[in-house]
C-alpha positions as CSV (number, residue, x, y, z in Angstrom):
1,M,15.1,-14.7,-26.2
2,E,16.0,-13.8,-22.2
3,L,15.3,-10.7,-20.5
4,S,19.6,-10.9,-18.8
5,V,20.8,-12.3,-21.8
6,F,19.5,-9.8,-23.8
7,I,20.8,-7.2,-22.0
8,Q,24.1,-7.9,-21.8
9,K,24.3,-8.6,-25.2
10,K,23.4,-4.6,-25.8
11,T,25.2,-4.0,-22.5
12,D,23.4,-2.0,-20.1
13,D,23.8,2.1,-21.1
14,V,22.4,1.1,-23.9
15,S,19.0,-1.1,-22.7
16,A,18.2,1.6,-20.4
17,K,18.6,3.6,-23.0
18,L,16.3,1.0,-24.9
19,F,13.7,0.5,-22.3
20,G,13.6,3.7,-20.5
21,V,15.2,2.6,-17.8
22,T,18.1,4.3,-15.2
23,K,21.2,2.3,-16.2
24,R,20.9,0.8,-12.2
25,T,17.8,-1.1,-13.4
26,A,18.3,-2.4,-16.6
27,S,22.0,-4.2,-14.3
28,S,18.9,-4.8,-12.0
29,W,16.9,-7.0,-14.4
30,R,20.2,-8.1,-15.7
31,R,21.5,-9.8,-12.6
32,M,18.4,-11.3,-12.2
33,E,18.2,-8.5,-8.6
34,R,14.5,-7.5,-8.9
35,A,12.0,-8.6,-12.3
36,P,10.5,-6.0,-14.6
37,S,7.1,-4.7,-13.5
38,P,4.1,-6.1,-15.9
39,M,3.3,-2.6,-17.9
40,Q,7.6,-2.3,-18.0
41,S,8.1,-6.0,-19.5
42,L,5.2,-4.9,-21.8
43,K,7.3,-2.2,-23.0
44,I,10.4,-4.1,-23.3
45,I,8.6,-6.1,-25.6
46,E,7.5,-3.7,-27.8
47,R,10.9,-2.5,-28.1
48,S,12.5,-5.8,-29.1
49,E,10.5,-6.2,-31.0
50,G,9.3,-9.5,-29.5
51,V,12.9,-10.8,-28.8
52,V,12.4,-11.1,-25.9
53,D,9.0,-11.9,-25.0
54,W,7.1,-13.0,-21.6
55,K,8.2,-15.8,-21.4
56,G,12.4,-15.0,-21.2
57,I,11.0,-11.8,-18.9
58,Y,9.6,-14.2,-15.9
59,Q,10.8,-17.2,-16.5
60,P,14.5,-17.2,-15.7
61,Y,13.6,-15.2,-13.2
62,V,11.0,-17.5,-11.6
63,R,13.6,-20.7,-12.3
64,Y,15.9,-18.1,-11.2
65,R,14.5,-16.9,-7.7
66,S,13.0,-20.2,-6.4
67,K,17.0,-22.2,-7.5
68,E,17.8,-19.5,-4.4
69,L,15.4,-20.6,-2.5
70,R,16.4,-24.0,-1.9
71,K,19.4,-23.2,-1.8
72,R,18.9,-21.1,1.8
73,E,16.6,-24.5,3.9
């Protein structure tokens, strides 16, 4: 599952507590303003019990950012 979808379903508050980050950080991941660090990603995978995986964290983020860059060109 994509991280942004997971956070949207769980809410920013619940996700922040689950992943040990601030609500603002969870919110920025949901909106794809920034991606988690590799160590944060490992924690996300572990604490989501594998529901969110590496692909679900980084692939949507790269796809979204690539689309944003193309819009600017």
